[in-house]
C-alpha positions in Angstrom: -0.1 0.1 -0.2 1.8 3.5 -0.9 2.4 5.9 2.2 -0.6 7.6 3.3 1.0 11.1 2.4 1.4 10.5 -1.1 -1.8 9.2 -1.8 -4.1 11.9 -3.9 -6.7 13.1 -1.7 -9.5 12.9 -4.2 -10.8 9.4 -2.7 -11.0 11.2 0.6 -13.7 13.5 -0.4 -16.3 11.0 -0.7 -15.7 10.2 2.8 -15.5 13.4 4.3 -18.8 14.7 2.1 -21.1 13.7 5.2 -18.8 14.9 7.9 -19.3 18.8 7.1 -21.0 20.0 10.2 -21.7 23.6 12.4 -22.2 24.2 15.4 -23.4 28.0 16.8 -26.5 30.3 16.8 -28.2 32.1 13.9 -27.7 35.6 13.6 -29.1 37.9 16.3 -30.0 34.9 18.6 -28.2 34.1 21.8 -26.9 30.7 21.6 -27.1 28.6 24.2 -24.9 25.1 25.6 -25.6 22.3 27.4 -24.2 19.1 29.4 -20.0 19.3 29.1 -20.1 22.5 27.6 -22.2 24.4 30.1 -19.4 23.7 32.8 -16.9 25.5 30.3 -18.2 28.3 29.9 -17.7 31.4 32.0 -20.3 33.4 31.7 -23.6 34.2 30.0 -23.7 33.1 26.1 -23.7 36.4 23.9 -25.0 36.7 20.5 -24.0 35.7 17.2 -21.1 38.3 15.9 -21.2 37.5 12.1 -17.9 36.0 12.1 -16.9 32.5 11.3 -13.9 30.1 11.6 -13.4 27.4 9.5 -11.9 24.2 11.4 -10.5 20.9 10.2 -10.8 18.5 12.9 -8.8 15.4 13.1 -9.9 15.5 16.9 -12.9 13.2 17.3 -16.5 15.1 17.5 -16.8 13.5 21.0 -13.7 14.6 22.7 -13.6 18.2 21.3 -17.6 19.3 20.5 -17.8 20.7 24.3 -15.1 22.8 23.7 -16.0 24.7 20.2 -20.1 25.1 22.2 -18.3 27.0 24.8 -16.2 29.0 22.1 -19.4 29.8 20.4 -21.2 30.7 23.6 -18.5 33.2 24.9 -17.5 34.8 21.9 -20.3 34.8 19.0 -18.1 33.2 16.4 -20.0 30.8 13.9 -17.9 27.3 14.3 -18.3 25.1 10.7 -16.3 22.0 11.2 -14.9 19.3 8.7 -14.6 16.3 11.0 -12.3 13.4 9.7 -8.8 11.4 9.9 -6.1 13.6 10.8 -3.6 12.2 8.4 -6.6 12.5 5.5 -7.5 15.9 6.6 -3.7 17.3 6.3 -4.2 15.7 2.6 -6.7 17.3 1.6 -5.3 20.5 3.1 -2.3 20.0 0.9 -4.5 19.4 -2.5 -7.2 22.1 -1.6 -3.8 24.5 -0.8 -4.2 28.3 -0.7 -8.0 27.4 -2.1 -8.8 26.2 1.0 -11.7 27.7 3.6 -9.9 25.7 6.6 -8.5 28.4 9.0 -7.6 26.0 11.7 -6.5 22.2 11.7 -7.0 20.6 14.7 -4.8 17.3 14.9 -4.9 14.1 17.0 -0.7 13.9 16.6 1.5 16.3 15.7 2.9 14.1 12.1 0.0 15.6 10.0 0.8 19.0 11.5 4.6 18.3 10.6 3.9 17.6 6.9 1.7 20.8 6.3 4.5 22.8 7.4 6.8 21.0 5.0 4.5 21.9 2.1 4.5 25.6 3.7 0.8 25.8 4.2 1.0 26.8 7.8 0.8 30.3 9.4 2.7 31.9 12.3 0.4 31.6 15.9 0.6 35.1 17.8 2.7 35.5 20.7 0.7 35.7 23.2 -0.5 32.2 22.1 2.3 30.5 21.9 3.6 31.7 25.5 0.4 30.2 26.9 2.3 26.6 26.5 5.9 25.7 27.2 8.3 25.9 24.2 8.5 21.5 24.4 5.1 21.8 22.8 4.8 24.2 20.4 6.8 24.6 17.1 10.5 26.3 16.8 8.8 28.0 14.0 5.7 29.2 16.1 3.3 27.3 13.6 1.1 25.1 15.8 1.1 24.4 19.7 0.1 21.4 21.6 -2.9 21.5 24.0 -3.6 18.0 25.5 -0.9 15.0 25.7 -2.0 11.4 26.0 0.6 9.2 27.1 1.3 5.8 25.8 1.1 2.8 28.1 0.5 -0.8 27.9 -3.4 -1.6 28.8 -3.8 -5.4 30.3 -6.8 -7.5 31.1 -6.6 -8.1 35.2 -7.6 -11.6 34.8 -5.3 -13.2 32.2 -2.2 -11.0 33.0 -0.4 -11.5 36.4 1.7 -8.6 37.7 4.3 -11.0 36.9 4.2 -11.1 33.8 4.6 -7.5 32.3 7.7 -6.4 30.6 10.0 -4.1 32.1 10.2 -2.3 28.6 8.1 -1.8 25.4 11.2 -4.1 23.6 10.7 -7.0 25.6 6.9 -7.2 23.7 9.1 -9.4 20.7 9.9 -11.8 23.4 8.2 -15.6 23.0 6.4 -15.1 26.5 3.7 -12.3 24.7 3.3 -14.5 21.2 -0.2 -13.9 20.3 -1.0 -11.9 23.2 -0.4 -8.4 21.8 -2.9 -5.6 20.3 -1.2 -2.8 18.6 -3.0 -0.1 16.7 -0.9 -0.1 13.5 -2.3 2.5 11.5 -3.4 5.0 14.0 -2.0 8.6 13.4 -0.6 8.5 17.4 1.3 5.0 17.0 2.7 6.3 13.7 3.9 9.7 15.3 5.2 7.0 18.1 7.1 4.7 15.8 8.5 8.0 14.3 9.9 9.3 17.2 11.3 5.3 18.0 12.9 5.5 14.8 14.3 8.7 15.7 15.6 8.0 19.2 16.4 4.4 19.3 17.5 4.6 15.4 16.0 3.1 12.7 17.4 -0.3 12.4 16.0 -1.1 16.0 12.8 0.4 15.4 12.5 -1.9 12.0 13.8 -5.1 13.2 11.0 -4.2 16.6 8.3 -3.8 14.5 9.2 -7.1 12.3 9.6 -9.1 15.0 6.4 -8.2 16.6 4.5 -9.2 13.7 6.3 -12.5 13.8 5.5 -12.9 17.4 1.8 -12.5 16.4 1.0 -8.8 17.9 -2.6 -8.6 16.3 -3.3 -4.9 14.7 -6.5 -3.2 15.5 -7.9 -0.3 14.1 -7.7 2.7 16.9 -6.7 2.6 20.7 -10.4 2.6 21.6 -11.0 -1.0 20.1 -8.1 -2.7 21.7 -9.3 -1.0 25.2 -12.2 -2.4 24.7 -11.3 -6.0 23.5 -9.0 -6.5 26.4 -11.4 -5.2 28.7 -13.4 -8.5 28.0 -10.8 -10.2 27.5 -10.5 -10.9 23.9 -6.7 -10.0 24.3 -4.5 -10.3 27.2 -2.9 -6.8 26.5 -2.2 -3.8 24.3 -0.3 -0.4 23.2 -2.5 2.3 23.3 -3.0 6.0 24.7 -3.5 6.1 28.2 -6.9 7.8 28.1 -8.8 5.6 26.9 -8.8 3.1 29.7 -10.0 5.6 31.9 -12.9 6.7 29.8 -13.6 3.2 29.7 -13.7 2.4 33.6 -15.1 5.9 34.1 -18.1 4.5 31.8 -18.4 0.7 32.9 -16.5 0.6 36.4 -15.8 -2.5 37.9 -17.4 -4.7 34.3 -14.2 -3.4 32.5 -11.5 -5.6 33.3 -8.3 -3.2 32.6 -5.8 -1.3 33.5 -3.0 1.1 32.4 0.7 -0.1 33.0 3.0 2.8 32.7 6.7 1.8 31.1 9.6 3.5 33.0 9.7 7.0 32.2 13.1 6.7 30.4 11.3 3.8 28.2 10.0 5.2 24.4 7.1 3.1 25.2 5.9 5.9 27.8 6.6 8.9 25.5 3.7 11.7 25.3 2.0 12.3 22.1 0.3 15.8 21.9 -2.3 17.2 20.2 -1.4 20.0 18.1 -3.7 22.8 16.4 -2.5 25.1 14.0 -3.9 28.0 11.4 -3.6 27.9 7.7 -1.4 30.3 5.7 -4.6 31.2 3.4 -6.9 31.9 6.0 -9.1 35.3 5.9 -9.6 35.1 9.4 -6.6 35.0 11.3 -7.1 36.7 14.6 -10.7 34.8 15.1 -8.2 31.3 14.2 -5.8 32.5 16.9 -8.5 33.4 19.1 -10.0 29.7 18.9 -6.2 28.2 19.6 -5.6 30.1 22.2 -9.4 29.3 23.6 -8.2 25.5 24.1 -5.6 26.8 26.4 -8.1 28.6 28.7 -8.5 27.2 32.3 -11.7 26.1 31.4 -11.0 24.3 28.5 -7.6 22.6 29.5 -9.9 21.6 32.9 -12.2 19.8 30.9 -9.6 17.9 28.3 -8.2 16.2 31.5 -11.1 16.0 34.0 -14.0 14.7 31.6 -11.1 13.1 28.6 -8.4 12.0 30.9 -5.7 13.8 28.6 -3.0 15.7 30.4 -3.3 19.6 30.4 -0.8 21.4 28.8 -1.4 25.4 29.7 1.2 26.5 32.1 -0.8 26.5 35.6 -3.4 23.8 34.7 -3.2 20.5 37.3 -3.8 17.2 35.6 -6.5 15.4 36.9 -5.8 13.5 40.4 -6.1 10.1 38.7 -3.8 10.7 36.0 0.3 9.9 37.3 2.6 12.9 37.0 4.8 12.9 34.0 8.5 13.0 34.2 11.5 12.5 31.5 11.0 11.3 28.5 7.5 11.9 28.6 8.2 15.8 29.2 9.4 17.7 25.6 12.5 15.9 25.4 11.4 14.8 21.8 11.8 17.0 18.5 8.2 16.9 17.5 8.9 19.2 14.3 10.6 16.5 12.8 7.9 14.0 12.6 6.2 15.1 9.4 9.2 14.3 7.1 9.2 11.0 8.9 6.0 9.7 8.0 6.3 8.2 4.5 8.8 5.9 5.9 7.0 5.3 9.3 4.3 3.8 7.1 6.6 1.9 4.7 8.3 0.3 7.2 5.0 -0.6 9.3 3.8 -2.3 6.0 6.5 -4.2 5.1 6.4 -5.8 8.7 3.5 -7.9 7.5 1.6 -6.9 10.9 -1.1 -5.2 9.1 -2.0 -8.8 7.5 -2.3 -9.8 11.6 
């Protein structure tokens, strides 16, 4: 299969055609918010002001819609959203170029944003936006910022895996003791970002041998992190490599019926990498100030508190503490990785994963 970033985005258009959506209010009406968004809003809703911002969002609707609804309520700006996979949307933006209607791109991982930066399509964020996060969590050129973080962990079934069976390192999962017991979201964007960093920090040969050995050891491919967490929780497979927050969400929803817990590798282990979500504005945006305002809103205390208390992600804005249930972040998990380099490594990452044969498992 060709690299995802080498495919034409034309075929993607049909899949995205039904994903366009909007939230907001009719001109002159004061919007109202319910549910989680109502907890984010710091005051009364204002009426529509005639401004619009168009977002291409690789973050799924259930995770970020309350933030967008709260933004509409507090600013009066109408929000138009096209939902889709982050990599597919990046492809679409590259094909649209300067003709795109998009003002803001929200990505579930830095790789697709790095790809667009390499294409010269990103604008520079305002200084007052960039100063809201540490230098570790933004592009060196000021083209994007991270607004939440998800740590890589090993989720395992409490009934099928004894404590003594848990690996010391993600590198140990190629051992015969884990044959046919591990799930991987091999085509998921955050896994691809993680594997790109793996190649960069441990060496291309080491990373390639690891994915080849995982395939040979019977590691099974699932479409995404959530499907792995659900499968592990019902005992379909013993363990899997995922983003941390999915298991907290499942545990909160299902209680003791969900038979899975997260296992954290040592902080210096590549298996504990923190993958950040990323926000950027397009250079072609005709609503630059509104785009900056939307990105700044993602870093407000209300939005950051929502991310950590409701979706169990790590907040990245200064001064916001993570939810009590989340373990602290240290060492490799915090900012020791140059995410600017991820976009350029995606093509080789997808080729290596494909050639490993793991997608056939």
